[in-house]
C-alpha positions as CSV (number, residue, x, y, z in Angstrom):
1,M,94.8,99.1,67.4
2,A,96.6,100.7,70.4
3,I,98.3,97.5,71.3
4,E,99.4,96.8,67.7
5,A,100.8,100.3,67.4
6,I,102.9,99.9,70.6
7,G,104.1,96.5,69.6
8,L,103.8,94.9,73.0
9,A,101.8,91.9,74.1
10,P,98.6,92.6,76.1
11,S,100.0,90.7,79.1
12,T,103.1,92.9,79.1
13,L,101.0,96.1,78.9
14,I,98.8,95.0,81.8
15,F,101.8,94.3,83.9
16,I,103.2,97.8,83.2
17,V,99.8,99.4,84.0
18,L,99.5,97.4,87.3
19,G,103.1,98.0,88.2
20,L,102.7,101.8,87.8
21,T,99.4,101.6,89.7
22,L,100.9,99.7,92.6
23,A,103.8,102.1,92.7
24,A,101.3,105.1,92.9
25,F,99.4,103.3,95.7
26,I,102.6,102.9,97.7
27,W,103.8,106.4,97.0
28,G,100.6,107.8,98.3
29,R,101.0,111.2,96.6
30,F,97.6,110.9,94.9
31,R,94.4,109.5,96.4
32,Y,93.8,105.8,95.6
33,D,90.5,106.5,93.8
34,L,92.3,108.9,91.4
35,V,95.1,106.3,90.9
36,A,92.5,103.6,90.1
37,L,90.7,105.8,87.7
38,A,94.0,106.7,85.9
39,A,94.7,102.9,85.6
40,L,91.3,102.3,84.1
41,L,91.6,105.1,81.5
42,G,95.1,104.1,80.7
43,S,93.9,100.5,80.1
44,V,91.2,101.8,77.8
45,M,93.6,103.9,75.8
46,L,96.0,100.9,75.5
47,G,93.1,98.7,74.3
48,L,93.2,96.4,77.3
49,V,89.7,97.4,78.3
50,P,87.0,97.9,75.7
51,A,85.8,101.5,75.7
52,D,82.2,100.5,75.9
53,D,82.9,98.6,79.1
54,A,85.1,101.2,80.7
55,F,82.5,102.4,83.2
56,A,80.5,99.1,83.6
57,G,82.1,98.7,87.0
58,F,79.8,101.5,88.4
59,G,76.8,99.2,87.8
60,H,78.6,96.1,89.0
61,P,76.7,94.2,91.8
62,A,79.7,94.3,94.1
63,V,79.8,98.1,93.9
64,I,76.1,98.4,94.4
65,T,76.2,96.1,97.4
66,V,79.1,98.0,99.1
67,A,77.2,101.3,98.7
68,A,74.0,99.8,100.1
69,V,75.9,98.3,103.1
70,L,77.4,101.7,103.8
71,V,74.0,103.3,103.9
72,L,72.6,100.5,106.2
73,S,75.6,100.9,108.5
74,R,74.9,104.6,108.9
75,G,71.2,103.7,109.6
76,F,72.3,101.4,112.5
77,E,74.3,104.3,113.9
78,R,71.5,106.8,113.5
79,S,68.8,104.5,115.0
80,G,70.8,103.8,118.1
81,V,71.4,100.1,117.6
82,V,75.1,100.4,118.1
83,D,74.8,102.9,121.0
84,V,72.7,100.4,122.9
85,I,75.6,97.9,122.6
86,A,78.2,100.5,123.3
87,N,76.4,101.5,126.5
88,Q,76.9,97.9,127.7
89,V,80.6,97.9,126.8
90,M,81.1,100.8,129.2
91,K,80.3,98.4,132.0
92,A,83.4,96.3,131.4
93,G,85.0,97.4,134.7
94,E,88.5,98.3,135.6
95,R,90.4,95.2,134.5
96,L,92.2,95.7,131.2
97,L,91.5,92.1,130.0
98,L,87.8,92.6,130.4
99,Q,87.9,95.9,128.6
100,L,89.8,94.4,125.7
101,L,87.4,91.4,125.6
102,A,84.3,93.7,125.6
103,L,85.7,96.2,123.1
104,V,87.3,93.8,120.6
105,G,84.5,91.2,121.0
106,T,81.9,93.8,120.3
107,V,83.6,95.3,117.2
108,V,84.1,91.8,115.8
109,V,80.3,91.1,116.1
110,L,79.4,94.6,114.7
111,S,81.8,94.3,111.8
112,G,80.1,91.2,110.6
113,I,76.8,93.1,110.0
114,M,78.0,96.6,109.1
115,N,81.0,98.3,107.5
116,N,84.0,97.5,109.6
117,V,85.3,101.1,109.5
118,G,82.0,102.3,110.7
119,A,81.9,99.8,113.5
120,L,85.4,101.0,114.6
121,A,84.4,104.7,114.4
122,L,81.4,104.1,116.7
123,L,83.4,102.3,119.4
124,L,86.5,104.5,119.2
125,P,85.0,107.1,121.6
126,V,83.9,104.4,123.9
127,A,87.5,103.1,124.1
128,M,88.9,106.5,124.7
129,R,86.4,107.0,127.5
130,L,87.3,103.7,129.1
131,A,91.0,104.6,128.9
132,R,90.4,108.0,130.5
133,E,88.2,106.7,133.3
134,N,90.6,103.9,134.2
135,D,93.8,105.9,133.7
136,T,94.9,103.5,131.0
137,S,97.0,104.3,127.9
138,P,94.7,104.4,124.9
139,S,97.4,102.8,122.8
140,L,96.7,99.5,124.6
141,L,93.1,99.5,123.4
142,L,93.0,101.1,120.0
143,M,95.2,98.9,117.9
144,P,93.5,95.7,119.2
145,L,90.2,97.5,118.5
146,A,91.2,98.3,114.9
147,F,92.5,94.8,114.2
148,G,89.3,93.4,115.7
149,S,87.2,95.3,113.2
150,L,89.2,93.7,110.4
151,L,88.7,90.2,111.9
152,G,84.9,90.8,112.3
153,G,84.6,91.7,108.6
154,L,85.6,88.1,107.6
155,T,82.5,86.5,109.1
156,T,79.8,87.4,106.6
157,L,79.4,88.4,103.0
158,I,78.7,92.1,103.8
159,G,81.4,92.4,106.4
160,T,84.1,93.7,104.1
161,P,84.3,94.6,100.3
162,P,86.7,91.7,99.5
163,N,84.1,89.2,100.5
164,I,81.5,90.8,98.2
165,I,84.1,91.0,95.4
166,I,85.1,87.3,95.7
167,A,81.4,86.2,95.9
168,T,80.5,88.1,92.8
169,Y,83.6,86.9,91.0
170,R,82.7,83.3,91.7
171,G,79.2,84.0,90.5
172,N,80.5,85.3,87.2
173,I,82.5,82.1,86.6
174,T,80.2,79.4,88.0
175,G,76.8,81.1,88.0
176,E,76.6,80.6,91.8
177,N,77.7,83.3,94.3
178,F,78.9,82.7,97.8
179,S,75.9,83.3,100.1
180,M,75.6,85.6,103.1
181,F,77.1,83.0,105.5
182,S,79.4,81.1,103.2
183,F,82.3,82.9,104.7
184,S,81.2,82.3,108.3
185,P,82.8,78.9,109.0
186,V,86.3,80.2,108.1
187,G,85.7,83.8,109.1
188,V,84.3,82.9,112.6
189,A,87.1,80.5,113.3
190,V,89.7,83.1,112.3
191,A,88.0,85.8,114.2
192,L,87.8,83.7,117.4
193,A,91.4,82.7,117.1
194,G,92.5,86.3,116.5
195,L,90.3,87.6,119.4
196,A,91.8,85.0,121.8
197,F,95.3,85.9,120.8
198,I,94.8,89.7,121.1
199,V,93.0,89.5,124.5
200,L,95.3,86.9,126.1
201,L,98.7,87.9,124.7
202,G,98.7,90.2,121.7
203,W,97.9,93.4,123.6
204,R,101.2,93.1,125.4
205,L,102.9,93.7,122.1
206,T,101.4,97.1,121.6
207,P,103.4,100.1,122.7
208,K,102.4,101.9,125.9
209,R,102.3,105.6,125.1
210,N,102.2,107.6,128.3
211,S,99.0,109.5,128.5
212,Q,97.6,111.5,131.5
213,A,94.1,112.3,132.3
214,G,93.2,115.9,131.6
215,S,90.2,117.9,132.5
216,A,86.8,116.5,132.8
217,D,86.2,116.9,129.1
218,M,89.6,116.1,127.6
219,F,92.0,113.3,127.3
220,D,95.7,113.9,126.3
221,T,96.2,111.5,123.4
222,A,99.2,113.2,121.7
223,N,101.6,116.2,121.5
224,Y,99.8,119.0,119.8
225,L,101.2,121.7,117.6
226,V,99.8,124.8,119.2
227,E,99.8,128.5,118.3
228,L,99.4,131.0,121.1
229,K,99.3,134.8,120.7
230,V,100.8,137.4,123.1
231,S,98.2,140.1,123.7
232,E,98.7,143.5,125.3
233,E,97.3,142.3,128.6
234,S,99.2,139.0,128.6
235,K,101.6,138.5,131.4
236,A,104.0,137.0,128.9
237,N,104.3,140.5,127.2
238,G,107.8,141.7,127.9
239,L,109.2,138.4,129.2
240,T,112.0,136.3,127.6
241,L,111.4,132.7,126.9
242,Q,113.4,131.7,130.0
243,Q,111.5,134.1,132.2
244,L,108.3,132.6,130.7
245,R,109.5,129.1,131.7
246,D,110.3,130.3,135.2
247,E,106.9,131.9,135.5
248,L,105.2,128.6,134.6
249,D,107.5,126.4,136.8
250,E,107.4,123.9,133.9
251,T,109.4,123.3,130.8
252,I,107.1,123.6,127.7
253,P,109.2,123.5,124.5
254,V,108.7,126.6,122.3
255,L,109.5,125.5,118.8
256,A,109.5,129.0,117.2
257,V,108.4,132.6,117.6
258,V,106.6,134.3,114.7
259,R,107.0,138.1,114.6
260,D,105.8,140.2,111.6
261,D,105.6,137.0,109.5
262,S,109.3,136.3,110.3
263,R,109.9,133.0,112.0
264,R,112.7,132.5,114.5
265,A,113.6,129.2,116.1
266,G,112.8,129.0,119.8
267,Y,116.4,128.0,120.8
268,S,117.8,131.1,119.1
269,F,115.3,133.6,120.2
270,H,116.9,135.7,123.0
271,G,114.8,138.9,123.1
272,V,111.6,139.7,124.9
273,L,108.1,138.8,123.8
274,R,106.0,141.6,122.4
275,Q,102.3,142.2,121.7
276,G,101.3,140.3,118.6
277,D,104.1,137.7,118.8
278,I,102.9,134.1,118.1
279,L,104.5,131.2,119.9
280,L,104.6,127.8,118.2
281,L,104.9,125.0,120.8
282,E,104.1,121.5,121.7
283,A,101.5,121.1,124.4
284,G,98.5,119.0,125.6
285,P,95.2,120.2,127.1
286,D,96.7,120.5,130.6
287,E,99.6,122.7,129.3
288,L,97.1,124.9,127.3
289,Q,95.1,125.6,130.4
290,L,98.3,126.4,132.4
291,L,99.5,128.8,129.7
292,E,96.2,130.6,129.7
293,D,95.7,130.8,133.5
294,K,99.3,131.8,134.5
295,V,100.5,134.0,131.6
296,G,97.4,134.9,129.7
297,L,98.3,133.2,126.3
298,S,95.2,132.3,124.3
299,A,95.0,130.0,121.3
300,V,91.6,131.4,120.2
301,A,92.6,135.0,119.5
302,E,94.9,134.2,116.7
303,L,92.5,132.0,115.0
304,E,89.7,134.6,115.3
305,E,92.0,137.1,113.6
306,D,92.8,134.6,110.8
307,T,89.1,134.1,110.2
308,A,88.4,137.8,110.1
309,E,91.2,138.2,107.6
310,D,89.6,135.4,105.5
311,E,86.2,137.1,105.5
312,A,87.7,140.5,104.6
313,P,90.8,139.8,102.6
314,D,91.0,143.2,101.0
315,S,90.8,145.2,104.2
316,D,93.9,147.0,105.4
317,E,92.6,147.7,108.9
318,Q,94.3,145.8,111.7
319,G,92.2,144.9,114.7
320,T,93.3,146.0,118.1
321,P,94.1,143.4,120.8
322,D,90.7,144.1,122.4
323,D,89.0,143.3,119.1
324,D,90.7,139.8,119.2
325,A,89.1,138.9,122.5
326,V,86.7,136.0,122.2
327,D,83.8,135.3,124.5
328,T,84.3,131.7,125.6
329,E,81.1,131.4,127.5
330,G,79.1,128.4,126.3
331,L,82.1,127.0,124.4
332,Q,83.8,123.7,125.0
333,L,86.9,122.0,123.9
334,V,86.8,118.6,122.2
335,E,89.3,116.3,120.6
336,A,88.4,114.7,117.3
337,V,90.1,112.5,114.7
338,V,89.8,113.2,111.0
339,R,88.1,110.3,109.3
340,N,89.0,108.8,105.9
341,D,85.8,110.2,104.4
342,S,86.2,113.7,105.9
343,M,85.6,116.8,103.8
344,M,88.7,118.2,105.5
345,L,91.2,116.0,103.8
346,N,93.9,117.9,101.9
347,R,92.3,121.2,102.9
348,S,93.5,123.9,105.3
349,V,91.5,125.7,108.0
350,R,91.3,128.8,105.9
351,Q,89.9,126.9,102.9
352,L,87.3,125.2,105.1
353,R,86.4,128.5,106.9
354,L,85.8,126.6,110.1
355,N,84.8,129.5,112.2
356,H,82.5,131.2,109.6
357,Q,80.7,128.1,108.3
358,F,80.9,125.6,111.2
359,G,81.4,127.8,114.3
360,L,84.6,125.9,115.2
361,H,88.0,127.3,116.2
362,L,91.1,125.1,115.6
363,V,93.2,125.2,118.7
364,A,95.8,122.6,118.0
365,V,96.8,119.6,115.7
366,A,98.6,116.4,116.3
367,R,99.7,113.9,113.7
368,D,101.3,110.5,114.0
369,G,102.4,111.3,117.5
370,G,105.1,113.5,115.9
371,R,106.0,117.2,115.4
372,L,104.5,119.4,112.7
373,K,106.5,122.3,111.5
374,Q,103.8,124.3,109.6
375,R,101.6,127.1,111.0
376,L,98.2,125.9,111.9
377,R,96.6,127.9,109.1
378,D,98.9,126.3,106.6
379,I,98.3,122.6,107.6
380,R,96.4,120.5,105.2
381,F,94.5,117.9,107.2
382,Q,95.1,114.1,106.7
383,T,93.3,111.0,107.8
384,G,94.1,110.2,111.4
385,D,95.0,113.8,112.5
386,V,93.9,114.6,116.0
387,L,92.4,118.1,116.3
388,L,91.7,120.1,119.4
389,L,88.6,122.2,118.5
390,Q,86.5,124.8,120.4
391,G,82.9,125.4,119.6
392,S,79.4,125.8,120.9
393,E,78.2,123.1,123.2
394,N,74.9,122.9,121.4
395,E,76.3,122.8,117.8
396,I,79.7,121.1,118.1
397,S,78.4,117.6,117.6
398,D,76.5,118.4,114.3
399,S,79.6,120.4,113.0
400,L,81.9,117.4,113.6
401,S,79.5,115.1,111.9
402,T,79.2,117.3,108.9
403,L,83.0,117.7,108.6
404,G,83.6,114.0,109.0
405,C,85.4,114.0,112.3
406,L,85.0,111.5,115.1
407,P,84.9,113.0,118.7
408,L,87.3,111.3,121.0
409,A,86.5,113.1,124.3
410,S,83.9,111.8,126.7
411,R,80.4,111.9,125.2
412,E,77.0,110.8,126.3
413,L,75.6,107.9,124.3
414,H,72.4,109.1,122.6
415,L,70.0,106.3,122.2
416,G,67.8,106.3,119.1
417,Q,64.0,106.2,119.1
418,P,62.8,102.7,120.0
419,R,60.5,102.6,117.0
420,K,63.3,103.4,114.6
421,L,65.7,101.0,116.4
422,A,63.3,98.1,115.9
423,L,62.6,99.1,112.3
424,S,66.3,99.3,111.5
425,I,66.8,95.7,112.8
426,G,63.7,94.4,111.1
427,I,64.6,95.8,107.7
428,F,68.1,94.3,107.9
429,A,66.7,91.0,109.1
430,L,64.3,90.8,106.1
431,A,67.1,91.5,103.7
432,I,69.2,88.7,105.2
433,V,66.2,86.3,105.0
434,A,65.8,87.2,101.3
435,M,69.4,86.4,100.7
436,L,69.5,83.2,102.6
437,F,66.5,81.7,100.7
438,D,67.8,83.0,97.4
439,L,64.7,85.2,96.9
440,L,66.9,88.2,95.9
441,P,70.6,88.6,95.1
442,A,72.7,90.4,97.7
443,S,72.9,93.7,95.7
444,V,69.1,93.9,95.3
445,A,68.4,92.8,98.9
446,M,70.8,95.3,100.4
447,S,69.7,98.1,98.1
448,T,66.1,97.5,98.9
449,A,66.8,97.5,102.6
450,A,68.8,100.8,102.2
451,L,65.9,102.4,100.2
452,V,63.3,101.4,102.7
453,S,65.4,102.8,105.5
454,L,65.6,106.1,103.7
455,L,61.8,106.1,102.8
456,I,60.6,105.5,106.4
457,G,63.0,108.0,108.0
458,V,65.4,105.7,109.7
459,L,68.1,107.7,108.0
460,P,67.7,111.1,106.4
461,L,68.3,111.2,102.6
462,R,71.2,113.6,102.9
463,E,73.0,111.4,105.4
464,G,72.3,108.4,103.2
465,Y,74.3,110.0,100.4
466,H,76.9,111.2,102.8
467,A,77.3,107.6,104.1
468,I,78.4,106.3,100.7
469,D,82.2,106.4,100.6
470,G,82.8,108.0,97.2
471,P,86.6,107.1,96.9
472,V,85.9,103.4,97.7
473,I,83.1,103.2,95.2
474,V,85.3,104.8,92.5
475,L,88.2,102.5,93.4
476,L,86.0,99.4,93.1
477,A,84.3,100.6,89.9
478,A,87.6,101.5,88.2
479,M,89.6,98.5,89.3
480,L,87.0,95.9,88.3
481,P,87.6,96.3,84.5
482,V,91.4,96.4,85.2
483,G,91.2,93.2,87.1
484,E,89.3,91.6,84.3
485,A,91.9,92.8,81.8
486,L,94.6,91.0,83.9
487,E,92.6,87.8,83.2
488,T,91.7,88.4,79.5
489,S,95.2,89.5,78.6
490,G,96.7,86.3,79.9
491,G,98.5,88.1,82.7
492,A,96.9,86.1,85.4
493,D,97.8,82.8,83.7
494,I,101.4,83.9,83.4
495,I,101.6,84.6,87.2
496,A,99.8,81.4,88.0
497,N,102.1,79.4,85.7
498,S,105.1,80.9,87.5
499,L,103.7,79.8,90.9
500,L,102.9,76.4,89.4
501,Y,106.5,76.1,88.2
502,F,108.0,76.9,91.6
503,G,105.4,74.8,93.5
504,A,105.4,71.8,91.1
505,D,107.4,69.6,93.5
506,W,105.3,70.6,96.6
507,P,101.8,69.7,97.7
508,V,99.0,72.0,96.5
509,V,98.5,73.4,100.0
510,V,102.0,75.0,99.9
511,S,101.0,77.0,96.8
512,L,97.7,77.9,98.6
513,C,99.8,79.2,101.5
514,G,102.0,81.1,99.1
515,L,99.0,82.8,97.5
516,F,97.7,83.6,101.0
517,M,100.9,85.3,102.1
518,L,101.3,87.2,98.7
519,C,97.8,88.6,99.0
520,M,98.2,89.5,102.7
521,L,101.4,91.4,101.9
522,L,99.7,93.2,99.0
523,S,96.8,94.3,101.2
524,N,99.2,96.0,103.5
525,I,100.3,98.4,100.8
526,V,97.2,98.9,98.7
527,N,93.4,99.0,99.5
528,N,92.0,95.6,100.4
529,A,89.4,95.8,97.7
530,A,92.1,96.4,95.1
531,A,94.1,93.4,96.4
532,A,91.1,91.1,96.1
533,L,90.4,92.4,92.6
534,L,93.9,91.7,91.4
535,M,94.4,88.4,93.2
536,A,91.1,86.7,92.3
537,P,91.9,85.9,88.7
538,I,95.3,84.7,89.7
539,A,93.7,82.4,92.3
540,V,91.4,80.9,89.7
541,S,94.2,80.4,87.2
542,L,96.2,78.7,89.9
543,A,93.4,76.4,90.8
544,N,92.8,75.5,87.2
545,G,96.6,74.8,86.8
546,F,96.5,72.3,89.7
547,D,93.1,71.0,88.4
548,V,91.5,71.4,91.8
549,A,88.4,73.3,93.0
550,M,88.7,77.1,92.8
551,E,86.7,77.8,96.1
552,P,89.7,77.2,98.5
553,F,91.8,79.6,96.5
554,L,89.1,82.2,96.3
555,M,88.4,81.9,100.0
556,A,92.1,82.3,100.8
557,V,92.1,85.6,98.8
558,A,89.0,86.8,100.6
559,V,90.5,86.2,104.1
560,S,94.1,87.4,103.3
561,A,93.0,90.5,101.5
562,S,91.1,91.7,104.7
563,C,94.0,91.0,107.1
564,A,96.3,94.0,106.7
565,F,97.8,94.1,110.1
566,L,101.4,95.2,109.3
567,T,101.1,98.9,108.4
568,P,98.9,101.9,109.3
569,I,98.1,102.4,105.6
570,G,96.9,98.9,104.9
571,H,93.4,99.6,106.0
572,Q,91.3,102.6,107.0
573,S,90.7,101.2,110.4
574,N,94.5,101.1,111.1
575,T,94.8,104.7,109.9
576,L,91.9,105.9,112.0
577,V,93.7,104.9,115.3
578,L,97.1,106.1,114.3
579,G,96.8,109.6,115.8
580,P,94.6,108.9,118.8
581,G,96.8,106.0,119.9
582,G,100.0,108.0,119.4
583,Y,101.3,105.1,117.3
584,R,104.3,105.2,114.9
585,F,104.5,103.5,111.5
586,G,106.7,100.7,112.9
587,D,104.4,99.9,115.8
588,Y,101.9,97.9,113.8
589,W,104.0,94.9,112.8
590,K,104.8,94.1,116.4
591,L,101.3,92.9,117.0
592,G,100.4,92.6,113.3
593,L,103.0,90.0,112.4
594,P,102.2,87.4,115.0
595,L,98.5,88.0,114.5
596,S,99.0,87.4,110.7
597,V,100.7,84.1,111.6
598,V,97.7,83.1,113.8
599,V,95.3,84.0,111.1
600,M,97.0,82.0,108.4
601,A,97.6,79.0,110.7
602,T,93.9,79.0,111.5
603,A,92.5,79.9,108.1
604,I,94.3,77.4,105.9
605,P,93.2,74.2,107.7
606,V,89.6,75.4,108.1
607,I,89.4,76.4,104.4
608,L,90.6,72.9,103.4
609,L,88.1,71.3,105.8
610,V,85.1,73.4,104.6
611,W,86.1,73.8,101.0
612,P,88.1,70.7,100.0
613,L,90.5,70.8,97.0
614,S,88.7,68.0,95.4
615,G,85.5,70.1,95.2
């Protein structure tokens, strides 16, 4: 009824919905799960998706499998399976090529058996530690590590959501899913080719951001936005900015001076500093220590005052400088990166009440290797932000885990209990066997393994729920019906017929390459799962139009949807290393573009060898 009232064909309406959805994904103003949900509800209201089927995606096998794999991945982390491997990676030695081979090779293997973002997150601190101990720029290690996690996900069914989506989609059409290792011949070949390219040549295309070793516990990964307060006892009290620089014997750029809530640019501030003034400046851990030792400027005092104000917003009493003093005994500084599933996203330090609820003081923030203009208390955190935090040595690890932050500073690797380590491996192995011999479908096998892991204590129940990436689950569940609407409305046939028209005079393999490139480009601007969902019906329609087997086209979508190497927003792994590596948006394509060519040049021939067009 809705379609008849509007007077537009269903295919036209689905193109409008998808066009607006893609535009919203690219714009990035709203989170991708909210955009996907809006696309689903819009499709229901337009009559493109039956109302009774609107939320069927939440029970879809692909969604259940992804959720179960996320729980199992956290179980691997908790039991110490990955820490055992990471401990061996630390023995790579001083040669950069060996470090790259150990790091990227390890993340490729791990990403085949667990969530690739989780594999990257576990090895990221190891990479930072290697960089610090060998005086290497972390930017040379982190982008290859992120790209390696994407390559590793290609090797198995559970390595990445697009593989699960494509396997389930094939099952819906033919009644036969791709199995656990159906992706391995193509995926392993692509992963090995990509690994060889990155280790032997590709790393030279990554930018070398200058980083210097800091104190024993810190590593300077970026320029921080820092707030320092002038106290009554501070030597900076009564000095001009020029006198302050002379006192330090070092030029540290003061961006602004805040006095009585009035902000003045540093270059135009010519008076003397007074008690209560707040300096906004760019500094790293070394400079912070210098400022505190030489002129008595402290980052913690201001944040303690902010917390006190938060806890007693109606109080008119102002604390004295002595009240602001903080006992730093037993506290340590740690750098951490905000993960894509962090509870800190889009929230400020005041909203989170970091000090009151988590015992943490926010000292500084860095983002994209660039300058932030807001006050620390006004910054809303984003994925990839690098934070300098201070907290209790005994509690800081648990606090970071709860917040969804990944520590970047040197940390000891904590091995899990041997019994739980063996149980975790055994449970996973039994699930794989059940899938290989078709005893259970992937969704049931993985869910059973996740449940058993929770029941026997490999992973606490609370952490199990926390491991499930809610936004990804909502994205998948919402976009599945929309992807089906693209097919049922005839939209997929229209796109496929257009490709058939332009490729009529060329061999089928040319159209296969065109599909591969189109999907790869799409995955660089939208979530890889969304790219797979949208391109799968087009791939099948294209195969039917050429009257060839659909498997080569579906396999091309699976591989290309997971190879988002051109932008930091194409995949969560890319975003996660943006801040710690000090990368800029335009850095990714320099390594990503040639790597994409290597992937395509390897994937297409192997796909045609393993999955012939003739079926």
